C-alpha positions as CSV (number, residue, x, y, z in Angstrom):
1,M,76.2,-80.3,-140.2
2,R,75.7,-79.6,-136.5
3,K,79.1,-81.0,-135.8
4,L,80.7,-78.7,-138.3
5,L,78.8,-75.7,-137.0
6,F,80.0,-76.6,-133.4
7,M,83.6,-76.9,-134.5
8,C,83.5,-73.5,-136.3
9,M,81.9,-71.8,-133.2
10,A,84.6,-73.4,-130.9
11,T,87.4,-72.2,-133.3
12,A,86.1,-68.7,-133.3
13,A,85.9,-68.6,-129.4
14,L,89.3,-69.8,-129.1
15,M,90.7,-67.1,-131.4
16,A,88.7,-64.5,-129.5
17,A,90.1,-65.7,-126.2
18,K,93.7,-65.5,-127.6
19,A,93.1,-62.0,-128.9
20,G,91.8,-60.9,-125.5
21,I,94.9,-62.3,-123.8
22,A,97.2,-60.4,-126.3
23,Q,95.4,-57.1,-125.5
24,Q,95.8,-57.5,-121.8
25,A,98.5,-55.2,-120.1
26,P,101.6,-57.1,-119.1
27,A,102.0,-57.8,-115.3
28,A,103.9,-55.1,-113.4
29,P,107.6,-56.1,-112.9
30,A,109.0,-56.8,-109.5
31,A,110.6,-54.0,-107.6
32,P,114.2,-53.3,-108.4
33,G,116.4,-55.8,-106.6
34,A,113.5,-57.8,-105.2
35,P,114.7,-61.3,-104.1
36,G,113.7,-64.0,-106.5
37,G,112.5,-61.8,-109.3
38,P,113.9,-59.7,-112.2
39,S,114.6,-56.0,-111.7
40,A,112.5,-53.4,-113.4
41,Q,113.7,-52.1,-116.8
42,A,116.4,-54.7,-116.9
43,G,117.9,-55.6,-120.3
44,N,120.2,-58.4,-121.3
45,P,122.6,-59.4,-118.5
46,F,126.2,-58.1,-118.5
47,P,129.2,-60.4,-119.0
48,I,130.0,-61.9,-115.7
49,A,133.2,-63.8,-114.7
50,K,134.3,-65.7,-111.7
51,L,137.7,-64.4,-110.6
52,T,138.1,-66.6,-107.6
53,A,135.8,-68.2,-104.9
54,G,133.2,-65.7,-103.9
55,V,134.4,-62.9,-106.1
56,L,132.9,-62.0,-109.5
57,W,133.7,-59.4,-112.1
58,V,130.9,-57.8,-114.1
59,E,132.1,-55.8,-117.2
60,G,130.0,-53.4,-119.2
61,G,127.4,-50.7,-118.6
62,G,130.0,-48.1,-117.9
63,G,132.8,-49.0,-115.5
64,S,133.4,-52.6,-114.4
65,S,131.8,-53.8,-111.2
66,G,133.2,-56.3,-108.5
67,V,130.8,-58.5,-106.6
68,I,132.3,-60.0,-103.4
69,I,130.0,-62.6,-101.6
70,G,130.4,-62.5,-97.8
71,E,129.1,-64.7,-95.1
72,K,125.6,-63.1,-95.0
73,G,125.7,-60.3,-97.5
74,V,127.2,-58.9,-100.7
75,I,129.8,-56.2,-101.2
76,V,129.7,-54.4,-104.5
77,V,132.5,-52.3,-106.0
78,D,131.2,-49.6,-108.4
79,V,127.6,-49.9,-109.7
80,K,127.4,-48.9,-113.4
81,M,126.1,-45.7,-115.0
82,T,122.4,-45.6,-115.1
83,Q,119.4,-46.9,-113.2
84,V,118.7,-49.4,-116.0
85,D,122.3,-50.7,-115.9
86,G,122.1,-50.8,-112.1
87,N,119.0,-53.1,-112.4
88,R,120.9,-55.3,-114.9
89,L,123.7,-55.6,-112.4
90,L,121.2,-56.6,-109.6
91,D,120.0,-59.3,-111.9
92,D,123.4,-60.6,-112.4
93,I,124.0,-60.6,-108.6
94,S,120.8,-62.4,-108.0
95,K,121.9,-65.3,-110.3
96,A,125.0,-65.7,-108.2
97,T,123.5,-65.4,-104.7
98,Y,120.3,-64.5,-102.9
99,K,122.2,-62.7,-100.1
100,P,121.4,-59.0,-99.7
101,I,123.7,-56.2,-100.7
102,T,125.0,-54.7,-97.6
103,T,127.9,-52.6,-98.8
104,V,128.9,-50.6,-101.9
105,I,132.4,-49.2,-102.3
106,L,133.0,-46.5,-104.9
107,T,136.4,-46.2,-106.5
108,H,135.8,-42.7,-107.6
109,S,133.1,-40.1,-108.4
110,D,132.6,-40.6,-112.2
111,L,129.1,-41.2,-113.2
112,D,129.7,-44.4,-115.0
113,H,130.8,-45.9,-111.7
114,I,128.1,-44.4,-109.4
115,G,125.0,-43.8,-111.4
116,G,123.5,-47.2,-110.9
117,L,123.1,-46.8,-107.2
118,V,119.6,-45.4,-107.6
119,A,118.4,-48.9,-108.5
120,F,119.9,-50.5,-105.4
121,P,117.4,-51.6,-102.6
122,K,118.2,-49.8,-99.3
123,P,119.6,-50.0,-96.6
124,F,123.3,-50.4,-97.4
125,T,126.5,-48.7,-96.5
126,I,128.4,-46.7,-99.2
127,I,132.1,-46.5,-98.6
128,G,134.4,-43.9,-100.5
129,T,136.8,-41.1,-99.9
130,A,135.8,-37.7,-98.5
131,K,137.2,-36.2,-101.7
132,C,134.9,-38.4,-103.7
133,K,131.8,-37.1,-102.0
134,Q,133.1,-33.5,-102.4
135,E,133.5,-34.1,-106.2
136,M,129.9,-35.3,-106.3
137,E,128.6,-32.4,-104.4
138,D,130.6,-29.9,-106.6
139,A,129.2,-31.5,-109.7
140,I,125.6,-31.3,-108.5
141,A,126.1,-27.7,-107.5
142,A,127.4,-26.9,-110.9
143,H,124.4,-28.6,-112.6
144,D,126.9,-30.9,-114.3
145,P,125.0,-33.3,-116.7
146,K,127.5,-35.9,-115.6
147,A,126.7,-35.5,-111.9
148,G,125.1,-38.3,-109.9
149,T,122.5,-37.8,-107.2
150,P,122.8,-37.3,-103.4
151,A,121.7,-40.9,-103.1
152,S,125.2,-41.8,-104.3
153,Y,127.1,-40.0,-101.6
154,P,129.5,-42.1,-99.4
155,T,128.1,-42.6,-96.0
156,Q,131.4,-44.0,-94.6
157,F,134.8,-42.6,-95.4
158,V,138.2,-44.2,-95.8
159,K,140.7,-43.3,-93.0
160,G,144.2,-42.3,-94.2
161,T,145.9,-43.8,-97.3
162,R,145.3,-47.4,-96.3
163,E,142.5,-48.8,-94.1
164,D,142.1,-52.5,-93.1
165,L,138.4,-53.6,-92.8
166,T,136.6,-56.9,-92.3
167,I,133.2,-56.7,-93.8
168,D,130.9,-59.8,-93.5
169,G,133.9,-62.0,-92.9
170,V,135.7,-60.7,-95.9
171,K,139.2,-59.0,-95.3
172,L,139.7,-55.9,-97.3
173,E,142.3,-53.2,-97.6
174,L,141.1,-49.8,-98.9
175,L,143.9,-47.9,-100.6
176,A,144.0,-44.1,-101.3
177,F,147.6,-43.4,-102.1
178,G,146.9,-40.3,-104.1
179,G,144.6,-38.5,-106.5
180,G,145.5,-39.9,-109.9
181,H,142.4,-40.4,-112.2
182,T,140.4,-38.1,-109.9
183,G,141.2,-36.5,-106.6
184,G,139.3,-39.1,-104.6
185,D,140.5,-42.4,-106.1
186,L,140.2,-45.6,-104.1
187,M,141.4,-49.1,-104.8
188,V,140.0,-52.3,-103.1
189,Y,142.5,-55.1,-102.2
190,L,141.5,-58.6,-101.1
191,P,144.8,-59.9,-99.5
192,E,143.6,-63.4,-99.0
193,K,142.5,-63.6,-102.7
194,K,145.6,-61.8,-104.0
195,L,143.2,-59.7,-106.0
196,V,142.6,-55.8,-106.4
197,F,139.9,-53.8,-108.0
198,A,141.8,-50.8,-109.3
199,G,139.1,-48.6,-110.6
200,D,140.1,-46.3,-113.4
201,I,143.7,-46.2,-112.5
202,L,143.7,-49.2,-114.9
203,T,141.8,-48.0,-117.9
204,M,142.8,-50.5,-120.6
205,T,140.5,-49.0,-123.3
206,R,142.8,-46.0,-123.7
207,T,146.4,-45.8,-124.9
208,H,147.3,-43.3,-122.1
209,P,146.1,-42.8,-118.6
210,L,143.1,-40.5,-118.3
211,I,143.5,-37.8,-115.7
212,H,140.5,-35.5,-114.6
213,A,142.5,-32.5,-113.6
214,E,139.2,-30.7,-113.0
215,K,138.6,-33.2,-110.2
216,G,142.1,-32.9,-108.7
217,G,143.7,-35.7,-110.5
218,T,147.4,-35.4,-111.2
219,S,150.1,-37.4,-112.9
220,E,152.1,-37.4,-109.7
221,G,149.1,-38.9,-107.9
222,Y,148.6,-41.4,-110.7
223,I,152.2,-42.5,-110.3
224,A,151.7,-43.0,-106.6
225,M,148.6,-45.1,-107.1
226,L,150.4,-47.3,-109.7
227,K,153.3,-47.7,-107.2
228,G,150.9,-48.7,-104.6
229,L,149.3,-51.3,-106.8
230,L,152.6,-52.9,-107.5
231,S,153.5,-52.9,-103.8
232,L,150.6,-55.3,-103.2
233,D,151.0,-59.1,-103.2
234,A,148.4,-59.5,-105.9
235,D,148.1,-61.7,-109.0
236,I,144.8,-60.4,-110.4
237,F,144.5,-56.7,-111.3
238,V,140.9,-55.8,-112.3
239,P,140.6,-52.7,-114.5
240,G,137.9,-50.1,-114.3
241,H,137.5,-50.5,-118.0
242,G,138.8,-53.4,-120.2
243,K,137.8,-56.8,-121.4
244,E,140.5,-58.8,-119.5
245,V,142.1,-58.6,-116.1
246,V,145.6,-57.0,-116.1
247,A,148.9,-58.8,-115.5
248,R,151.5,-57.3,-113.2
249,P,154.0,-56.6,-116.1
250,A,151.4,-54.4,-117.8
251,V,150.9,-52.3,-114.7
252,Q,154.7,-52.0,-114.4
253,K,154.9,-50.9,-118.0
254,M,152.1,-48.3,-117.4
255,L,154.1,-46.8,-114.4
256,D,157.4,-46.8,-116.4
257,D,155.8,-45.1,-119.4
258,L,154.1,-42.5,-117.3
259,V,157.3,-41.7,-115.3
260,A,159.2,-41.4,-118.6
261,E,156.6,-39.2,-120.3
262,R,156.4,-36.9,-117.3
263,K,160.2,-36.5,-117.3
264,Q,160.3,-35.9,-121.1
265,I,157.6,-33.2,-120.9
266,K,159.4,-31.4,-118.0
267,E,162.6,-31.4,-120.0
268,M,160.9,-30.1,-123.2
269,I,159.2,-27.3,-121.4
270,A,162.5,-26.3,-120.0
271,Q,163.7,-26.1,-123.6
272,G,160.9,-23.8,-124.5
273,K,158.9,-26.4,-126.6
274,S,155.2,-25.7,-127.2
275,L,152.4,-28.0,-126.3
276,Q,151.8,-29.1,-129.9
277,E,155.5,-30.0,-130.2
278,I,155.3,-31.9,-127.0
279,E,152.3,-33.8,-128.1
280,A,154.0,-34.7,-131.4
281,A,157.1,-35.9,-129.6
282,T,155.2,-38.0,-126.9
283,G,152.8,-39.6,-129.5
284,D,149.8,-38.5,-127.3
285,P,146.6,-37.8,-129.1
286,T,146.4,-34.1,-130.1
287,Q,143.5,-31.9,-128.9
288,E,141.8,-32.5,-132.2
289,E,142.2,-36.3,-132.0
290,A,141.1,-36.4,-128.4
291,H,138.0,-34.2,-129.2
292,P,136.6,-35.2,-132.6
293,T,133.5,-33.3,-133.8
294,G,130.5,-34.2,-131.8
295,R,132.3,-35.9,-128.9
296,V,131.2,-34.7,-125.5
297,P,132.8,-34.4,-123.1
298,Y,136.3,-33.4,-124.0
299,F,139.0,-35.2,-122.1
300,P,142.4,-33.5,-122.4
301,P,145.2,-35.7,-123.6
302,L,147.8,-36.9,-121.0
303,A,150.5,-34.7,-122.5
304,E,148.2,-31.6,-122.1
305,V,147.5,-32.4,-118.5
306,I,151.1,-32.9,-117.6
307,Y,152.1,-29.7,-119.6
308,N,149.5,-27.7,-117.6
309,E,150.7,-29.1,-114.3
310,F,154.2,-27.9,-114.9
311,T,153.4,-24.5,-116.7
312,K,150.4,-23.4,-114.5
313,G,152.2,-24.5,-111.4
314,A,155.3,-22.4,-112.4
315,K,153.2,-19.5,-113.1
316,S,151.4,-19.7,-109.8
317,A,154.7,-19.9,-108.0
318,K,156.0,-16.8,-109.8
319,A,152.8,-14.9,-108.9
320,G,153.1,-15.9,-105.2
321,A,156.7,-14.8,-105.2
322,K,155.9,-11.4,-106.5
323,K,153.4,-10.8,-103.6
324,L,156.1,-11.5,-101.0
């Protein structure tokens, strides 16, 4: 009887101990990016692919990210959209290397490529174009909900249209041939790897190029960026959005299609055709298709952007002529 009573008491004590453990608050997570530990608020890891020795591609969470492992540190190209996604990216990087992040390169100013920077442990250098920083500042001043924070501002600017750099033993070429997707586009070329991170100049989740005219992007600048891409001795073209790397023939087709559509629209405008007629002829999404009910923000279709470039440019030229 005593033995049975003792066993019942022991069982009750064990159950009470388990209940107490379950009610305890969980341990505080490690600081974001802390070496050897998970990042705060991190979810499941993103898909990560090895492109070549020392170069990784992390897809998802907004725009694609590149991870380049140098001799003593890590260079990251684009950093996802939110702090949570930035932490998830840090977790992915920590699984590949314990080297610290020393440099971040931003291909442009869209939030889905810069927002995750708030999760990154400082210090590090942020490289971008001066126009990229200006676009960020303008968005914050306008209280744009898609704006980043001053923490995302580039601290080092690309000089000219093509700048050669060696960062932590890695040879890079930073290319800014023209404002295509935005006014401050930048591509990152690794000549020794024959690989280029193209940012949203290569957006493979859309049927047509996306041009942010409100940020200074133009079809002419887009063409210049695509021509610049094709001038490189590269075999691997990494898109800003897309599930697979892009082959050279696909880049060439994108360029050919854009040049042909721009020419077609110019000719149709000269014939007095309306925007609706032009959209129907080019096969671009209409305004209604590009902006279904409830979708925010509205991104004008390519045909509309090119139409506005030609018609508004002509109107501005005529207005300027009258003043002379």
